[in-house]
C-alpha positions in Angstrom: -4.7 24.7 -152.4 -3.2 23.3 -149.2 -1.7 20.4 -151.1 -0.1 22.7 -153.6 1.4 24.8 -150.8 2.7 21.7 -149.0 4.4 20.4 -152.2 5.9 23.9 -152.7 7.4 23.9 -149.2 8.8 20.4 -149.5 10.7 21.0 -152.7 14.4 20.1 -152.3 15.7 23.5 -153.5 13.5 25.4 -151.1 14.8 23.3 -148.2 18.4 23.8 -149.2 17.9 27.6 -149.5 16.2 27.7 -146.1 19.0 25.8 -144.4 21.5 28.0 -146.1 19.7 31.1 -144.8 19.8 29.8 -141.2 23.5 29.0 -141.5 24.1 32.4 -143.0 22.3 34.1 -140.1 24.3 32.1 -137.6 27.6 33.1 -139.3 26.4 36.7 -139.4 26.1 36.7 -135.6 29.5 35.1 -135.2 31.2 37.6 -137.6 29.4 40.5 -136.1 30.7 39.6 -132.6 34.2 39.2 -134.0 34.1 42.6 -135.7 32.4 44.4 -132.8 34.7 43.0 -130.1 38.0 42.6 -131.9 38.2 44.6 -135.1 36.5 47.8 -133.9 38.7 48.1 -130.7 41.8 47.5 -132.8 40.8 50.2 -135.4 39.9 52.6 -132.6 43.2 52.0 -130.9 45.0 53.7 -133.7 43.4 57.0 -132.6 45.3 57.1 -129.4 44.0 58.8 -126.3 40.5 59.6 -127.6 38.2 57.2 -125.8 35.4 57.6 -128.3 37.4 55.8 -131.0 38.5 56.7 -134.5 36.5 59.6 -135.8 35.7 63.2 -135.2 33.0 65.4 -133.6 30.9 67.8 -135.7 28.5 70.1 -133.7 28.6 67.7 -130.8 27.9 64.6 -132.8 30.6 62.0 -133.1 31.2 60.5 -136.5 32.6 57.0 -135.8 34.9 56.0 -138.6 36.1 53.0 -136.7 32.6 51.5 -136.7 32.3 52.1 -140.4 35.6 50.4 -141.1 34.5 47.5 -138.9 31.2 47.3 -140.9 33.2 47.1 -144.2 35.4 44.3 -142.8 32.2 42.5 -141.5 30.6 42.8 -144.9 33.7 41.3 -146.7 34.1 38.5 -144.2 30.3 37.7 -144.3 30.2 37.5 -148.1 33.3 35.3 -148.2 31.8 32.9 -145.7 28.4 32.8 -147.6 30.2 32.2 -150.9 32.5 29.4 -149.7 30.1 27.8 -147.2 26.8 28.1 -149.2 27.2 29.0 -152.9 30.1 26.6 -153.7 28.5 23.5 -152.1 25.1 24.4 -153.6 26.7 24.8 -157.1 28.4 21.3 -156.7 25.1 19.8 -155.5 23.2 21.1 -158.4 25.9 20.1 -160.9 25.5 16.5 -159.7 21.8 16.9 -160.5 22.8 18.2 -164.0 21.7 21.8 -163.4 24.1 24.7 -163.8 23.6 27.5 -161.3 25.6 30.6 -160.5 27.8 30.0 -163.6 30.1 32.8 -164.7 29.0 34.5 -167.8 30.1 32.8 -171.0 31.7 34.4 -174.0 29.2 35.8 -176.5 28.3 33.6 -179.4 30.2 34.4 -182.7 28.2 36.5 -185.1 28.5 37.6 -188.7 27.1 40.5 -190.9 24.5 40.4 -193.6 25.9 41.9 -196.9 22.4 43.1 -197.9 21.0 45.0 -194.9 24.4 45.2 -193.0 22.9 43.9 -189.7 25.8 42.5 -187.6 23.8 40.3 -185.1 23.4 37.1 -187.2 24.6 33.9 -185.6 27.7 32.5 -187.2 26.0 29.4 -188.6 23.0 31.3 -190.0 22.1 30.7 -193.7 19.4 33.4 -194.0 19.3 36.9 -192.6 16.9 37.3 -189.7 16.0 40.9 -190.8 15.8 40.9 -194.6 15.6 37.1 -195.3 18.4 37.2 -197.8 20.7 34.2 -198.2 24.0 34.6 -196.3 27.1 32.6 -197.1 28.6 30.5 -194.5 31.9 32.3 -194.5 30.5 35.9 -194.2 
């Protein structure tokens, strides 16, 4: 059992994913500091004289819209960094190994209809219907 766990931990893909996670967490801290110290004060400066920032008070509770806008900007920046720093290189690495990962969806395969049972989900090169077993011409 210990040998199996050790071989699982030492798989190449798991190591790549673990390193990617550590890098993503480091970038997360960096981007959070950028948004918290630069973006949020800039967004809150549009409010003007209110020292609490961009937002309003409801029953004594302040709804901080500036912090929410900063969180949205943080999310977009973080996903962009993760995509270009982790997903793109990992896709290239796996392509060198002959494996396709994170591929965009391909166009659906062409289909044709069965003239007997009228099912329309037959592959274009099928010679028999999958549902009624009737012979289907190649040009249907």
